[in-house]
BAKOL-58855 format. One record per residue (C-alpha): residue number from 1; residue in one letter; x, y, z. Coordinates in nm, 4 decimals, padded with zeros to 6 digits. Layout:
N
<pt><num>NUM</num><residuo>a</residuo><xx>X</xx><yy>Y</yy><zz>Z</zz></pt>
...
END
This chain:
141
<pt><num>1</num><residuo>m</residuo><xx>00.4836</xx><yy>-03.7924</yy><zz>-21.9551</zz></pt>
<pt><num>2</num><residuo>r</residuo><xx>00.2201</xx><yy>-03.5115</yy><zz>-22.0019</zz></pt>
<pt><num>3</num><residuo>i</residuo><xx>00.2470</xx><yy>-03.2129</yy><zz>-21.7471</zz></pt>
<pt><num>4</num><residuo>m</residuo><xx>00.0068</xx><yy>-02.9109</yy><zz>-21.6883</zz></pt>
<pt><num>5</num><residuo>a</residuo><xx>00.1478</xx><yy>-02.6000</yy><zz>-21.4985</zz></pt>
<pt><num>6</num><residuo>l</residuo><xx>-00.0910</xx><yy>-02.3292</yy><zz>-21.3298</zz></pt>
<pt><num>7</num><residuo>d</residuo><xx>-00.0787</xx><yy>-02.0523</yy><zz>-21.2200</zz></pt>
<pt><num>8</num><residuo>v</residuo><xx>-00.2406</xx><yy>-01.9445</yy><zz>-20.9474</zz></pt>
<pt><num>9</num><residuo>g</residuo><xx>-00.3844</xx><yy>-01.5776</yy><zz>-20.8820</zz></pt>
<pt><num>10</num><residuo>d</residuo><xx>-00.6415</xx><yy>-01.4338</yy><zz>-20.7492</zz></pt>
<pt><num>11</num><residuo>r</residuo><xx>-00.7978</xx><yy>-01.3109</yy><zz>-21.0800</zz></pt>
<pt><num>12</num><residuo>r</residuo><xx>-00.6952</xx><yy>-01.6241</yy><zz>-21.3495</zz></pt>
<pt><num>13</num><residuo>i</residuo><xx>-00.5335</xx><yy>-01.9456</yy><zz>-21.2993</zz></pt>
<pt><num>14</num><residuo>g</residuo><xx>-00.2204</xx><yy>-01.9671</yy><zz>-21.6172</zz></pt>
<pt><num>15</num><residuo>v</residuo><xx>-00.2250</xx><yy>-02.2713</yy><zz>-21.7300</zz></pt>
<pt><num>16</num><residuo>a</residuo><xx>00.0631</xx><yy>-02.4083</yy><zz>-21.9609</zz></pt>
<pt><num>17</num><residuo>l</residuo><xx>00.1302</xx><yy>-02.7791</yy><zz>-22.1015</zz></pt>
<pt><num>18</num><residuo>s</residuo><xx>00.4561</xx><yy>-02.9890</yy><zz>-22.1506</zz></pt>
<pt><num>19</num><residuo>d</residuo><xx>00.4655</xx><yy>-03.1621</yy><zz>-22.4949</zz></pt>
<pt><num>20</num><residuo>p</residuo><xx>00.4046</xx><yy>-03.5770</yy><zz>-22.4848</zz></pt>
<pt><num>21</num><residuo>t</residuo><xx>00.7857</xx><yy>-03.6204</yy><zz>-22.4450</zz></pt>
<pt><num>22</num><residuo>g</residuo><xx>00.8190</xx><yy>-03.3917</yy><zz>-22.1520</zz></pt>
<pt><num>23</num><residuo>l</residuo><xx>01.0611</xx><yy>-03.1496</yy><zz>-22.3232</zz></pt>
<pt><num>24</num><residuo>l</residuo><xx>00.8866</xx><yy>-02.8448</yy><zz>-22.3995</zz></pt>
<pt><num>25</num><residuo>a</residuo><xx>00.5981</xx><yy>-02.6323</yy><zz>-22.2224</zz></pt>
<pt><num>26</num><residuo>t</residuo><xx>00.3386</xx><yy>-02.4038</yy><zz>-22.3803</zz></pt>
<pt><num>27</num><residuo>p</residuo><xx>00.0830</xx><yy>-02.1739</yy><zz>-22.2781</zz></pt>
<pt><num>28</num><residuo>l</residuo><xx>-00.2422</xx><yy>-02.3077</yy><zz>-22.2832</zz></pt>
<pt><num>29</num><residuo>t</residuo><xx>-00.5581</xx><yy>-02.0802</yy><zz>-22.1331</zz></pt>
<pt><num>30</num><residuo>a</residuo><xx>-00.6163</xx><yy>-01.8782</yy><zz>-21.8521</zz></pt>
<pt><num>31</num><residuo>v</residuo><xx>-00.9439</xx><yy>-01.9951</yy><zz>-21.6497</zz></pt>
<pt><num>32</num><residuo>d</residuo><xx>-01.1011</xx><yy>-01.7362</yy><zz>-21.4550</zz></pt>
<pt><num>33</num><residuo>r</residuo><xx>-01.1839</xx><yy>-01.7099</yy><zz>-21.1102</zz></pt>
<pt><num>34</num><residuo>l</residuo><xx>-01.3337</xx><yy>-01.3968</yy><zz>-21.0430</zz></pt>
<pt><num>35</num><residuo>d</residuo><xx>-01.6333</xx><yy>-01.5801</yy><zz>-20.8634</zz></pt>
<pt><num>36</num><residuo>a</residuo><xx>-01.4019</xx><yy>-01.8116</yy><zz>-20.6925</zz></pt>
<pt><num>37</num><residuo>r</residuo><xx>-01.6120</xx><yy>-02.0479</yy><zz>-20.8090</zz></pt>
<pt><num>38</num><residuo>p</residuo><xx>-01.5962</xx><yy>-02.4377</yy><zz>-20.8465</zz></pt>
<pt><num>39</num><residuo>s</residuo><xx>-01.6165</xx><yy>-02.4871</yy><zz>-21.1693</zz></pt>
<pt><num>40</num><residuo>e</residuo><xx>-01.3015</xx><yy>-02.3476</yy><zz>-21.1931</zz></pt>
<pt><num>41</num><residuo>f</residuo><xx>-01.1459</xx><yy>-02.6726</yy><zz>-21.0348</zz></pt>
<pt><num>42</num><residuo>d</residuo><xx>-01.4061</xx><yy>-02.8903</yy><zz>-21.2763</zz></pt>
<pt><num>43</num><residuo>e</residuo><xx>-01.2473</xx><yy>-02.6249</yy><zz>-21.5915</zz></pt>
<pt><num>44</num><residuo>i</residuo><xx>-00.8833</xx><yy>-02.7284</yy><zz>-21.5160</zz></pt>
<pt><num>45</num><residuo>i</residuo><xx>-00.9910</xx><yy>-03.1538</yy><zz>-21.4178</zz></pt>
<pt><num>46</num><residuo>s</residuo><xx>-01.1243</xx><yy>-03.1485</yy><zz>-21.7904</zz></pt>
<pt><num>47</num><residuo>l</residuo><xx>-00.8260</xx><yy>-02.9534</yy><zz>-21.9616</zz></pt>
<pt><num>48</num><residuo>a</residuo><xx>-00.6127</xx><yy>-03.2320</yy><zz>-21.7818</zz></pt>
<pt><num>49</num><residuo>q</residuo><xx>-00.8507</xx><yy>-03.5255</yy><zz>-21.8716</zz></pt>
<pt><num>50</num><residuo>e</residuo><xx>-00.8547</xx><yy>-03.3682</yy><zz>-22.2563</zz></pt>
<pt><num>51</num><residuo>n</residuo><xx>-00.4782</xx><yy>-03.3084</yy><zz>-22.2502</zz></pt>
<pt><num>52</num><residuo>d</residuo><xx>-00.3974</xx><yy>-03.6945</yy><zz>-22.0880</zz></pt>
<pt><num>53</num><residuo>v</residuo><xx>-00.2267</xx><yy>-03.4981</yy><zz>-21.8321</zz></pt>
<pt><num>54</num><residuo>e</residuo><xx>-00.0738</xx><yy>-03.7610</yy><zz>-21.5560</zz></pt>
<pt><num>55</num><residuo>a</residuo><xx>00.0710</xx><yy>-03.4727</yy><zz>-21.3125</zz></pt>
<pt><num>56</num><residuo>i</residuo><xx>00.0431</xx><yy>-03.1004</yy><zz>-21.2049</zz></pt>
<pt><num>57</num><residuo>i</residuo><xx>00.2798</xx><yy>-02.8590</yy><zz>-21.0813</zz></pt>
<pt><num>58</num><residuo>v</residuo><xx>00.1578</xx><yy>-02.5678</yy><zz>-20.9114</zz></pt>
<pt><num>59</num><residuo>g</residuo><xx>00.3800</xx><yy>-02.2441</yy><zz>-20.8908</zz></pt>
<pt><num>60</num><residuo>m</residuo><xx>00.4500</xx><yy>-02.1026</yy><zz>-20.5157</zz></pt>
<pt><num>61</num><residuo>p</residuo><xx>00.4597</xx><yy>-01.7372</yy><zz>-20.4940</zz></pt>
<pt><num>62</num><residuo>v</residuo><xx>00.7727</xx><yy>-01.7114</yy><zz>-20.2787</zz></pt>
<pt><num>63</num><residuo>t</residuo><xx>00.8517</xx><yy>-01.3766</yy><zz>-20.1917</zz></pt>
<pt><num>64</num><residuo>l</residuo><xx>01.2355</xx><yy>-01.2830</yy><zz>-20.2907</zz></pt>
<pt><num>65</num><residuo>a</residuo><xx>01.3464</xx><yy>-01.3527</yy><zz>-19.8803</zz></pt>
<pt><num>66</num><residuo>g</residuo><xx>01.2382</xx><yy>-01.7029</yy><zz>-19.9843</zz></pt>
<pt><num>67</num><residuo>r</residuo><xx>00.9384</xx><yy>-01.7025</yy><zz>-19.7423</zz></pt>
<pt><num>68</num><residuo>l</residuo><xx>00.5885</xx><yy>-01.7819</yy><zz>-19.7976</zz></pt>
<pt><num>69</num><residuo>g</residuo><xx>00.3464</xx><yy>-01.5108</yy><zz>-19.7730</zz></pt>
<pt><num>70</num><residuo>y</residuo><xx>-00.0241</xx><yy>-01.5106</yy><zz>-19.7525</zz></pt>
<pt><num>71</num><residuo>q</residuo><xx>-00.0448</xx><yy>-01.5466</yy><zz>-20.1895</zz></pt>
<pt><num>72</num><residuo>a</residuo><xx>00.1483</xx><yy>-01.8530</yy><zz>-20.0928</zz></pt>
<pt><num>73</num><residuo>r</residuo><xx>-00.1431</xx><yy>-01.9708</yy><zz>-19.8151</zz></pt>
<pt><num>74</num><residuo>q</residuo><xx>-00.4108</xx><yy>-01.8997</yy><zz>-20.0635</zz></pt>
<pt><num>75</num><residuo>v</residuo><xx>-00.2216</xx><yy>-02.1097</yy><zz>-20.3196</zz></pt>
<pt><num>76</num><residuo>r</residuo><xx>-00.1806</xx><yy>-02.4025</yy><zz>-20.0922</zz></pt>
<pt><num>77</num><residuo>d</residuo><xx>-00.5625</xx><yy>-02.3776</yy><zz>-19.9922</zz></pt>
<pt><num>78</num><residuo>f</residuo><xx>-00.6541</xx><yy>-02.3833</yy><zz>-20.3496</zz></pt>
<pt><num>79</num><residuo>i</residuo><xx>-00.4198</xx><yy>-02.7299</yy><zz>-20.3976</zz></pt>
<pt><num>80</num><residuo>s</residuo><xx>-00.5693</xx><yy>-02.8891</yy><zz>-20.1100</zz></pt>
<pt><num>81</num><residuo>e</residuo><xx>-00.9182</xx><yy>-02.8788</yy><zz>-20.3090</zz></pt>
<pt><num>82</num><residuo>l</residuo><xx>-00.7638</xx><yy>-02.9514</yy><zz>-20.6240</zz></pt>
<pt><num>83</num><residuo>s</residuo><xx>-00.6409</xx><yy>-03.2638</yy><zz>-20.4792</zz></pt>
<pt><num>84</num><residuo>d</residuo><xx>-00.9564</xx><yy>-03.3468</yy><zz>-20.2748</zz></pt>
<pt><num>85</num><residuo>r</residuo><xx>-01.1168</xx><yy>-03.3367</yy><zz>-20.7082</zz></pt>
<pt><num>86</num><residuo>t</residuo><xx>-00.8195</xx><yy>-03.5611</yy><zz>-20.8212</zz></pt>
<pt><num>87</num><residuo>s</residuo><xx>-00.6005</xx><yy>-03.8158</yy><zz>-20.7802</zz></pt>
<pt><num>88</num><residuo>l</residuo><xx>-00.3329</xx><yy>-03.6823</yy><zz>-20.9844</zz></pt>
<pt><num>89</num><residuo>p</residuo><xx>-00.0164</xx><yy>-03.5985</yy><zz>-20.8648</zz></pt>
<pt><num>90</num><residuo>i</residuo><xx>00.0215</xx><yy>-03.2651</yy><zz>-20.8015</zz></pt>
<pt><num>91</num><residuo>e</residuo><xx>00.3748</xx><yy>-03.0908</yy><zz>-20.6752</zz></pt>
<pt><num>92</num><residuo>t</residuo><xx>00.4612</xx><yy>-02.7095</yy><zz>-20.6103</zz></pt>
<pt><num>93</num><residuo>v</residuo><xx>00.8303</xx><yy>-02.5558</yy><zz>-20.7821</zz></pt>
<pt><num>94</num><residuo>d</residuo><xx>00.9489</xx><yy>-02.1673</yy><zz>-20.6927</zz></pt>
<pt><num>95</num><residuo>e</residuo><xx>00.7411</xx><yy>-01.9159</yy><zz>-20.9363</zz></pt>
<pt><num>96</num><residuo>r</residuo><xx>00.9503</xx><yy>-01.6323</yy><zz>-20.8488</zz></pt>
<pt><num>97</num><residuo>y</residuo><xx>01.0331</xx><yy>-01.4098</yy><zz>-21.1763</zz></pt>
<pt><num>98</num><residuo>s</residuo><xx>00.8371</xx><yy>-01.6314</yy><zz>-21.4158</zz></pt>
<pt><num>99</num><residuo>t</residuo><xx>00.6116</xx><yy>-01.3027</yy><zz>-21.4654</zz></pt>
<pt><num>100</num><residuo>v</residuo><xx>00.8901</xx><yy>-01.1327</yy><zz>-21.5364</zz></pt>
<pt><num>101</num><residuo>q</residuo><xx>01.0524</xx><yy>-01.3237</yy><zz>-21.7409</zz></pt>
<pt><num>102</num><residuo>a</residuo><xx>00.7060</xx><yy>-01.4207</yy><zz>-21.9621</zz></pt>
<pt><num>103</num><residuo>q</residuo><xx>00.6741</xx><yy>-01.0287</yy><zz>-22.0021</zz></pt>
<pt><num>104</num><residuo>r</residuo><xx>01.0146</xx><yy>-00.9924</yy><zz>-22.1661</zz></pt>
<pt><num>105</num><residuo>m</residuo><xx>00.9741</xx><yy>-01.3167</yy><zz>-22.3915</zz></pt>
<pt><num>106</num><residuo>l</residuo><xx>00.6287</xx><yy>-01.1516</yy><zz>-22.5340</zz></pt>
<pt><num>107</num><residuo>n</residuo><xx>00.7923</xx><yy>-00.8132</yy><zz>-22.5770</zz></pt>
<pt><num>108</num><residuo>e</residuo><xx>01.0519</xx><yy>-00.9885</yy><zz>-22.7507</zz></pt>
<pt><num>109</num><residuo>s</residuo><xx>00.8055</xx><yy>-01.2039</yy><zz>-22.9714</zz></pt>
<pt><num>110</num><residuo>k</residuo><xx>00.6612</xx><yy>-00.8967</yy><zz>-23.0812</zz></pt>
<pt><num>111</num><residuo>r</residuo><xx>00.3100</xx><yy>-01.0240</yy><zz>-22.9834</zz></pt>
<pt><num>112</num><residuo>r</residuo><xx>00.0609</xx><yy>-00.7150</yy><zz>-23.0145</zz></pt>
<pt><num>113</num><residuo>p</residuo><xx>-00.1602</xx><yy>-00.6583</yy><zz>-22.7294</zz></pt>
<pt><num>114</num><residuo>s</residuo><xx>-00.4895</xx><yy>-00.7943</yy><zz>-22.8831</zz></pt>
<pt><num>115</num><residuo>g</residuo><xx>-00.7030</xx><yy>-00.4750</yy><zz>-22.6927</zz></pt>
<pt><num>116</num><residuo>d</residuo><xx>-00.8631</xx><yy>-00.6740</yy><zz>-22.4252</zz></pt>
<pt><num>117</num><residuo>r</residuo><xx>-00.7065</xx><yy>-00.5954</yy><zz>-22.0750</zz></pt>
<pt><num>118</num><residuo>n</residuo><xx>-00.8600</xx><yy>-00.9520</yy><zz>-21.9548</zz></pt>
<pt><num>119</num><residuo>q</residuo><xx>-00.7161</xx><yy>-01.1546</yy><zz>-22.2298</zz></pt>
<pt><num>120</num><residuo>d</residuo><xx>-00.3756</xx><yy>-01.0244</yy><zz>-22.2404</zz></pt>
<pt><num>121</num><residuo>r</residuo><xx>-00.3567</xx><yy>-01.0805</yy><zz>-21.8675</zz></pt>
<pt><num>122</num><residuo>g</residuo><xx>-00.4578</xx><yy>-01.3927</yy><zz>-21.9033</zz></pt>
<pt><num>123</num><residuo>h</residuo><xx>-00.2117</xx><yy>-01.4808</yy><zz>-22.1922</zz></pt>
<pt><num>124</num><residuo>l</residuo><xx>00.0767</xx><yy>-01.3722</yy><zz>-21.9834</zz></pt>
<pt><num>125</num><residuo>d</residuo><xx>-00.0732</xx><yy>-01.5868</yy><zz>-21.6857</zz></pt>
<pt><num>126</num><residuo>a</residuo><xx>-00.0153</xx><yy>-01.8920</yy><zz>-21.8935</zz></pt>
<pt><num>127</num><residuo>s</residuo><xx>00.2809</xx><yy>-01.8084</yy><zz>-22.0070</zz></pt>
<pt><num>128</num><residuo>a</residuo><xx>00.4653</xx><yy>-01.7353</yy><zz>-21.6882</zz></pt>
<pt><num>129</num><residuo>a</residuo><xx>00.3383</xx><yy>-02.1459</yy><zz>-21.6022</zz></pt>
<pt><num>130</num><residuo>a</residuo><xx>00.5366</xx><yy>-02.2273</yy><zz>-21.9418</zz></pt>
<pt><num>131</num><residuo>v</residuo><xx>00.7970</xx><yy>-02.0544</yy><zz>-21.7802</zz></pt>
<pt><num>132</num><residuo>f</residuo><xx>00.8125</xx><yy>-02.2206</yy><zz>-21.4345</zz></pt>
<pt><num>133</num><residuo>l</residuo><xx>00.6886</xx><yy>-02.5175</yy><zz>-21.6171</zz></pt>
<pt><num>134</num><residuo>q</residuo><xx>00.9985</xx><yy>-02.5025</yy><zz>-21.8907</zz></pt>
<pt><num>135</num><residuo>s</residuo><xx>01.2218</xx><yy>-02.4733</yy><zz>-21.5661</zz></pt>
<pt><num>136</num><residuo>y</residuo><xx>01.1097</xx><yy>-02.7761</yy><zz>-21.4349</zz></pt>
<pt><num>137</num><residuo>l</residuo><xx>01.1177</xx><yy>-03.0242</yy><zz>-21.6950</zz></pt>
<pt><num>138</num><residuo>d</residuo><xx>01.4870</xx><yy>-02.8889</yy><zz>-21.7683</zz></pt>
<pt><num>139</num><residuo>f</residuo><xx>01.5556</xx><yy>-02.9685</yy><zz>-21.4218</zz></pt>
<pt><num>140</num><residuo>r</residuo><xx>01.4154</xx><yy>-03.3334</yy><zz>-21.4433</zz></pt>
<pt><num>141</num><residuo>r</residuo><xx>01.6557</xx><yy>-03.3948</yy><zz>-21.7467</zz></pt>
END
């Protein structure tokens, strides 16, 4: 069962995918959302279709105190709109520390910055999605 993970931010949505067996998560891409355009949903749905995705998980930005704040409400609005456009099941997961873990992993891999700040941030967002997707996959096993 292939699962897609979304790390929803104000500027980009990091996208990661599991392998078909549901064991390993890998970063895929980042979808720009600078214009808050409807086509961001089309792009996500298209990626899901192209990759035979059966479910979507979305990182929920829980505060360190375990509460849902402003950004979490934004993510819930995003999920509501996405669920109106697809019949795929959508779940949320706690995304705390996923960006920190992704940055650490990228630093340890000695990956060099591309020189394009937006592209590098997109890779970080997709990697953060892969971090919480991997945690989700591990928990399910």
